[in-house]
C-alpha positions in Angstrom: 4.5 9.6 10.0 6.1 6.9 12.2 4.9 4.6 9.2 6.0 6.6 6.4 9.4 6.3 8.3 9.4 2.7 8.2 8.2 2.5 4.7 10.8 4.1 3.3 13.5 2.4 5.7 12.3 -0.9 4.4 12.2 0.4 0.8 15.8 1.5 1.0 16.7 -2.1 2.3 14.5 -4.1 -0.4 16.1 -1.8 -3.3 19.3 -3.7 -3.3 17.9 -7.0 -2.5 15.2 -6.1 -5.8 18.1 -5.5 -7.8 20.7 -8.3 -6.9 20.0 -12.2 -7.3 19.8 -12.6 -10.9 20.2 -9.4 -11.9 23.6 -9.3 -10.8 25.3 -11.9 -12.9 23.6 -10.8 -16.1 22.4 -7.5 -17.3 18.5 -8.1 -16.4 17.4 -4.7 -15.4 14.3 -5.4 -16.5 14.0 -8.2 -13.6 15.4 -5.3 -10.8 12.8 -3.0 -12.1 9.8 -5.3 -12.0 10.9 -6.3 -8.6 11.5 -3.1 -7.4 7.9 -1.7 -8.8 6.2 -4.6 -7.4 7.8 -3.7 -3.5 6.4 -0.4 -3.9 3.1 -0.9 -5.2 3.1 -3.5 -2.5 3.6 -0.7 0.1 1.2 1.6 -1.7 -1.7 -0.9 -1.3 -0.6 -1.5 2.6 -0.7 2.3 3.1 -4.1 2.4 1.3 -5.6 -0.2 3.2 -4.3 1.1 6.6 -5.9 4.8 5.4 -9.0 3.5 4.2 -9.7 0.4 6.5 -7.9 0.6 10.0 -7.6 3.7 10.6 -9.6 5.4 13.6 -11.1 8.0 11.8 -12.8 4.9 9.2 -13.6 2.8 12.1 -15.6 5.2 13.8 -17.6 6.2 10.3 -18.1 2.5 10.2 -19.6 2.3 13.8 -21.7 5.0 13.0 -23.2 3.4 10.0 -23.7 0.2 11.6 -27.8 -0.6 12.4 -26.5 -1.9 16.0 
């Protein structure tokens, strides 16, 4: 739950940055959209990495499968 809240807070703080910069002086909405999409996909990738690799349940499954 705390990770989800942290992700939402980070996304809320990154949205103005993604839509600012070069998109501020000109009408480059496409640049802002691409930036925002890349930030969101990065967070989704990190969440999936945590869920499938670093979670305690995933670690215990890997330990059960290992021949050690």
